C-alpha positions in Angstrom: 141.3 68.0 131.3 145.0 68.9 132.6 147.3 70.7 130.5 151.4 70.4 131.7 153.4 73.4 130.8 157.2 73.6 131.2 160.0 74.8 130.2 163.4 73.6 129.2 166.1 74.0 131.5 169.7 75.5 130.5 172.9 74.7 131.5 173.9 76.5 134.3 171.9 79.6 133.4 174.5 80.1 130.6 172.0 79.9 127.8 173.3 76.8 126.5 171.5 73.1 126.3 173.1 70.3 127.5 173.7 68.5 124.2 174.8 72.2 122.1 178.2 72.3 120.4 179.6 75.0 122.7 179.0 72.9 125.7 180.6 69.4 123.6 183.9 71.9 122.9 184.4 72.5 126.3 184.0 69.0 127.3 186.1 67.8 124.5 188.9 70.5 125.6 188.5 69.1 129.3 189.2 65.4 127.3 192.0 66.9 125.3 193.8 68.2 128.4 193.8 64.9 129.9 195.3 63.5 126.9 191.8 61.7 125.5 191.8 62.6 122.1 189.6 59.7 121.1 187.1 60.6 123.8 187.1 64.3 122.8 186.3 63.2 119.0 183.6 60.7 120.5 182.1 63.7 122.4 182.2 66.1 119.3 181.0 63.3 117.0 177.8 62.7 119.3 177.3 66.5 119.3 177.3 66.7 115.4 175.0 63.9 115.5 172.7 65.8 117.8 173.1 69.0 115.9 173.2 68.1 112.2 173.2 71.7 110.8 176.0 72.7 113.0 179.4 72.9 111.6 181.3 73.5 115.4 181.9 70.1 116.3 183.1 69.3 113.1 185.7 71.9 112.7 186.8 71.5 116.4 187.4 67.6 115.3 189.1 68.9 112.0 191.4 70.9 114.0 192.2 68.1 116.6 193.0 65.1 113.8 195.1 68.1 111.9 196.8 68.5 115.2 197.7 64.9 115.6 198.8 64.7 112.0 195.8 62.1 110.9 195.4 64.5 107.9 193.0 62.1 106.0 190.5 62.4 109.0 190.9 66.1 109.3 190.3 66.2 105.5 186.9 64.3 106.1 186.1 66.9 109.2 187.0 69.6 106.9 184.7 68.9 104.2 181.5 68.2 106.7 182.5 71.8 108.0 182.2 73.1 104.2 179.0 71.1 103.3 177.1 73.5 106.4 179.3 76.2 105.5 180.9 76.6 102.3 182.9 79.9 103.0 184.6 78.6 105.9 187.9 79.5 105.5 189.4 77.9 108.8 187.9 74.8 106.8 189.4 75.6 103.4 192.8 76.2 105.0 192.8 72.8 107.0 191.8 71.0 104.0 194.4 72.7 101.6 197.2 72.0 104.4 196.2 68.6 105.4 195.7 67.6 101.5 199.2 69.2 100.6 200.7 67.0 103.6 198.9 64.0 102.3 200.2 64.4 98.9 203.8 65.3 100.3 203.8 62.0 101.8 202.7 60.2 98.7 205.4 62.1 96.6 208.0 60.7 98.7 207.3 57.1 97.9 207.7 57.9 94.1 211.3 58.8 94.2 212.3 56.3 91.5 212.1 57.4 87.7 209.9 55.2 86.4 207.4 54.8 89.6 204.9 57.8 88.2 202.4 57.0 85.6 201.9 59.3 82.9 198.5 60.4 83.8 199.6 60.7 87.4 202.5 63.2 86.3 200.3 65.3 84.0 197.5 65.5 86.8 200.7 66.8 88.9 201.6 69.2 86.7 198.3 70.5 86.3 198.0 70.8 90.0 201.4 72.5 90.5 200.1 75.1 87.4 196.9 75.7 89.6 198.7 76.8 92.6 201.4 78.7 90.7 198.4 80.4 89.2 196.6 80.9 92.6 199.9 82.0 94.3 201.0 84.7 91.5 204.4 83.0 91.4 206.1 81.7 88.2 207.7 79.2 90.3 206.5 77.4 93.6 209.8 77.1 95.0 212.4 79.8 94.1 215.4 78.6 92.6 218.7 78.6 94.3 221.0 80.7 92.1 224.7 79.8 93.3 226.6 82.6 94.6 229.2 83.9 92.1 232.3 85.8 93.1 233.1 88.9 91.1 236.5 88.8 89.7 238.6 91.6 91.2 239.0 94.7 89.1 242.3 94.9 87.3 245.1 96.7 89.0 246.3 99.8 87.2 249.5 100.7 86.6 250.7 104.2 87.0 253.4 105.6 85.5 256.4 106.2 87.7 257.1 110.2 88.7 259.8 112.1 89.8 259.6 111.8 93.6 259.4 115.5 94.3 255.4 115.1 92.7 254.7 111.9 94.2 251.7 113.1 96.4 250.0 110.5 98.8 246.6 108.9 97.3 244.0 109.7 99.7 241.8 106.7 100.8 238.7 106.9 98.8 236.5 105.7 101.4 237.6 108.1 104.0 237.5 110.9 101.6 233.4 110.0 100.7 232.6 110.0 104.5 234.4 113.1 105.0 233.4 115.1 102.0 230.0 113.6 101.8 228.6 114.5 105.1 225.4 116.1 104.6 225.6 115.7 100.8 223.8 113.2 98.8 226.4 112.7 96.2 228.8 110.1 97.4 231.0 110.8 94.1 231.1 114.6 95.0 234.8 114.0 95.9 235.7 112.5 92.4 234.6 115.6 90.3 
């Protein structure tokens, strides 16, 4: 009886197997550098099938689709990441931002006043309130307060005095600058 013993070879001594997610990422990046987004996603999808517990290929796919503004596909891939690693913050961020961009596009088509059905409006209000609570803000977009001009202070008329007693009125700003050097009280000269 003969026993055949062998060992698996690795990819160039790097410790990575030929179909590892890390190798797939490198191949996908090479395809992306050539402008071949679909080929890059195909390489990563194959890696995801061969490594079903790894979230690495799915995260790269989510980023590729997000960068291409294909938000629905990015959302699907981000959800795959979260099924494998529920606490992954990058996937959560992609999911939220891609979802908001999809929602913003949908809201753009609802400009007419009667276009929103009541249940969708209620859901949108609930989502808005939820976002306010998460962000800790009373308003998601601060209201713009128009600048109001302050009315000029009334000009006081001084009683006329005899010419001998008229003294020039010092410039208040110059007096404050000169007299307040080293002093924290800007009204010192007014005392």
